[in-house]
VMD Tcl script that draws the C-alpha trace (Angstrom):
set ca {
  {148.32 91.40 173.65}
  {145.83 93.98 172.57}
  {147.45 94.14 169.12}
  {147.19 90.37 168.74}
  {143.46 90.41 169.61}
  {142.88 93.22 167.14}
  {144.72 91.29 164.41}
  {142.65 88.14 165.08}
  {139.41 90.11 165.03}
  {140.44 91.87 161.80}
  {141.43 88.58 160.12}
  {138.34 86.61 161.22}
  {136.03 87.76 158.39}
  {138.68 86.86 155.81}
  {139.15 83.43 157.36}
  {135.39 82.81 157.33}
  {135.12 83.86 153.67}
  {138.06 81.64 152.69}
  {136.60 78.69 154.59}
  {133.22 79.15 152.87}
  {134.91 79.36 149.46}
  {136.86 76.17 150.14}
  {133.65 74.41 151.23}
  {131.79 75.56 148.10}
  {134.70 74.49 145.89}
  {134.76 71.01 147.46}
  {130.99 70.69 147.12}
  {131.08 71.72 143.44}
  {133.91 69.25 142.76}
  {131.90 66.40 144.33}
  {128.79 67.39 142.33}
  {130.74 67.36 139.08}
  {132.27 64.01 139.99}
  {128.79 62.55 140.52}
  {127.59 63.97 137.20}
  {130.61 62.59 135.35}
  {130.13 59.13 136.87}
  {126.42 59.12 136.01}
  {127.09 60.17 132.43}
  {129.82 57.54 132.04}
  {127.57 54.81 133.46}
  {124.56 55.81 131.37}
  {126.67 55.97 128.21}
  {128.16 52.57 128.94}
  {124.73 50.99 129.54}
  {123.23 52.55 126.42}
  {126.24 51.56 124.31}
  {126.12 47.90 125.33}
  {122.44 47.22 126.00}
  {120.50 50.09 124.52}
  {118.04 52.18 126.49}
  {116.95 49.46 128.93}
  {117.66 51.41 132.12}
  {118.53 54.88 133.36}
  {120.80 54.65 136.41}
  {120.92 57.37 139.04}
  {124.27 57.91 140.77}
  {124.59 59.48 144.22}
  {127.42 60.04 146.63}
  {126.71 59.07 150.24}
  {129.71 60.16 152.27}
  {132.56 58.02 150.95}
  {130.18 55.55 149.31}
  {128.75 55.50 145.82}
  {125.10 54.55 145.44}
  {123.71 53.46 142.08}
  {119.91 53.15 141.78}
  {118.61 51.34 138.71}
  {115.05 50.41 137.77}
  {115.37 47.03 136.05}
  {113.02 44.57 134.38}
  {112.99 41.65 136.84}
  {111.42 39.47 134.15}
  {114.70 39.57 132.20}
  {117.52 38.22 134.41}
  {120.09 38.38 131.58}
  {119.60 42.16 131.37}
  {120.00 42.49 135.14}
  {123.19 40.45 135.09}
  {124.61 42.56 132.26}
  {123.64 45.79 134.07}
  {125.34 44.66 137.27}
  {128.50 43.79 135.35}
  {128.53 47.23 133.72}
  {128.01 48.98 137.06}
  {130.79 46.97 138.73}
  {133.12 47.68 135.82}
  {132.38 51.40 135.80}
  {132.75 51.73 139.58}
  {135.74 49.41 139.96}
  {137.24 50.15 143.38}
  {140.80 51.42 143.28}
  {141.74 49.96 146.65}
  {139.91 46.63 146.30}
  {137.20 47.65 148.78}
  {133.82 46.56 147.39}
  {132.00 48.19 150.29}
  {132.41 51.59 148.66}
  {129.61 50.79 146.17}
  {125.93 50.20 146.89}
  {123.66 49.01 144.08}
  {119.90 49.45 144.55}
  {117.65 47.60 142.11}
  {113.99 48.53 141.81}
  {111.28 47.18 139.56}
  {110.59 49.05 136.36}
  {106.99 50.15 136.09}
  {104.99 48.02 133.72}
  {104.32 49.67 130.42}
  {100.71 49.54 129.45}
  {99.62 49.78 125.86}
  {98.76 53.30 124.81}
  {94.98 53.66 124.74}
  {93.47 54.28 121.35}
  {92.60 57.89 120.74}
  {89.09 57.24 119.46}
  {87.45 60.12 121.28}
  {84.95 62.29 119.46}
  {86.62 65.53 120.38}
  {89.98 64.55 118.91}
  {90.53 66.06 115.49}
  {93.33 65.22 113.10}
  {94.84 68.44 111.88}
  {98.27 69.49 110.84}
  {99.96 72.36 112.57}
  {101.07 75.35 110.57}
  {103.63 77.79 111.85}
  {103.09 80.54 109.30}
}
mol new
graphics top color blue
foreach p $ca { graphics top sphere $p radius 0.5 }
foreach p [lrange $ca 0 end-1] q [lrange $ca 1 end] { graphics top cylinder $p $q radius 0.2 }
display resetview
């Protein structure tokens, strides 16, 4: 009995280290999966529509969450974006609940103010 307790105590640090390594490996795999999905979605959007939106992909437990800032004034763009997101995140088991799409309004772009200040000088930079 004493030998068994000694063996368990001696093996405990190794078991803890192995468990932490397995946890870190799983976490890194999930992070890379999120990055790959975001890159694939962004490439697909930019290929089909141009640079109209920059989606952000997150993993929430077993669910995917896609956040996209869209121009609400252009419903055709929104419809095309939703189709691309659904196509990229097509569920393998037919369960549509595994994807959450969050649409937010794109900030309005204001015209760049003219740089007519007195202290602005037009010079060329020289790197010599």
